[in-house]
C-alpha positions as CSV (number, residue, x, y, z in Angstrom):
1,X,9.2,-11.6,6.3
2,X,8.6,-8.1,7.5
3,X,8.4,-5.0,5.3
4,X,8.6,-1.4,6.1
5,X,6.0,0.9,4.5
6,X,7.8,4.2,3.9
7,X,6.4,7.5,2.4
8,X,9.1,9.9,1.5
9,X,11.5,9.4,4.4
10,X,8.8,8.6,7.0
11,X,8.2,5.1,8.3
12,X,4.4,4.6,8.3
13,X,4.5,1.1,9.7
14,X,5.6,-2.4,9.2
15,X,3.8,-5.3,7.5
16,X,4.1,-8.9,8.6
17,X,3.8,-10.7,5.2
18,X,1.4,-13.6,5.2
19,X,2.1,-16.7,3.2
20,X,0.0,-16.3,0.1
21,X,-1.2,-18.1,-3.0
22,X,1.7,-18.2,-5.5
23,X,-0.8,-17.8,-8.4
24,X,-2.1,-14.5,-7.1
25,X,-0.4,-11.2,-7.9
26,X,-1.6,-9.8,-4.5
27,X,0.3,-10.1,-1.2
28,X,-1.4,-9.7,2.2
29,X,-0.1,-9.0,5.7
30,X,-0.8,-7.6,9.1
31,X,-0.1,-3.8,9.2
32,X,1.4,-2.3,12.4
33,X,1.2,1.5,12.1
34,X,3.6,4.0,13.6
35,X,2.4,7.3,15.0
36,X,3.4,8.9,11.7
37,X,0.7,6.9,9.9
38,X,-2.0,9.0,11.5
39,X,-1.1,11.9,9.3
40,X,-1.9,10.0,6.1
41,X,-4.5,7.5,7.4
42,X,-7.3,9.6,5.9
43,X,-5.7,9.3,2.4
44,X,-5.6,5.5,2.7
45,X,-9.2,5.4,4.0
46,X,-10.3,7.7,1.2
47,X,-8.4,5.7,-1.5
48,X,-10.0,2.5,-0.4
49,X,-13.5,4.0,-0.1
50,X,-13.3,5.4,-3.6
51,X,-12.0,2.1,-5.0
52,X,-14.8,0.1,-3.3
53,X,-17.5,2.6,-4.4
54,X,-16.7,2.4,-8.1
55,X,-18.8,-0.7,-8.8
56,X,-19.8,0.5,-12.3
57,X,-16.3,1.4,-13.5
58,X,-17.3,5.1,-13.7
59,X,-14.5,7.1,-15.3
60,X,-15.2,10.2,-13.1
61,X,-14.9,8.0,-10.0
62,X,-11.6,6.6,-11.3
63,X,-10.4,10.2,-11.8
64,X,-11.2,10.9,-8.1
65,X,-9.4,7.7,-7.1
66,X,-6.4,8.6,-9.2
67,X,-6.1,12.0,-7.6
68,X,-6.0,10.5,-4.1
69,X,-3.7,7.7,-5.2
70,X,-1.3,10.3,-6.7
71,X,-1.4,12.4,-3.5
72,X,-0.6,9.3,-1.4
73,X,2.3,8.4,-3.6
74,X,3.6,11.9,-4.4
75,X,6.6,11.9,-2.0
76,X,7.4,8.3,-2.9
77,X,5.6,5.4,-1.3
78,X,7.5,2.1,-1.1
79,X,8.0,-1.2,0.7
80,X,11.4,-2.2,1.8
81,X,13.3,-4.6,3.9
82,X,16.7,-3.1,4.6
83,X,18.2,-6.3,6.0
84,X,17.7,-8.1,2.6
85,X,18.0,-5.1,0.3
86,X,14.5,-5.5,-0.9
87,X,12.8,-2.4,-2.2
88,X,9.6,-2.0,-4.2
89,X,8.8,1.6,-5.4
90,X,6.0,0.8,-7.7
91,X,3.3,-0.5,-5.5
92,X,-0.5,-0.6,-5.3
93,X,-1.4,-0.9,-1.7
94,X,-4.5,-0.8,0.4
95,X,-4.8,-0.6,4.2
96,X,-7.9,-1.2,6.2
97,X,-7.1,-1.2,9.9
98,X,-4.5,-3.9,10.5
99,X,-5.1,-5.5,7.1
100,X,-2.8,-4.6,4.2
101,X,-2.8,-6.0,0.7
102,X,-0.7,-4.9,-2.2
103,X,0.9,-5.8,-5.5
104,X,4.0,-4.8,-7.4
105,X,5.7,-6.0,-10.5
106,X,8.8,-7.4,-8.9
107,X,7.3,-9.7,-6.3
108,X,9.0,-10.3,-3.0
109,X,12.1,-12.1,-4.2
110,X,13.7,-9.1,-5.9
């Protein structure tokens, strides 16, 4: 399965979904960026760095992470597969190079 990562009306890239563990709420895949991804790559990098740095569950660090997360999602960040009608608007996604991992409440079958 391939999913499009879209922010607002801009295609940031596609994700080739990997077969995962059915018991895990997280999905993984290989991310293929479009040229448009470069404009927001810094936000993805910063979001992941803040997440990984908060090893002590510091509330101030969570506030910083929330601010970046909100900025990233502000125009609407979603995964979709137009051919199947799949769309997930409420996602928590991380991208590190060609690696993508995310979760959403509806799974991939909705």
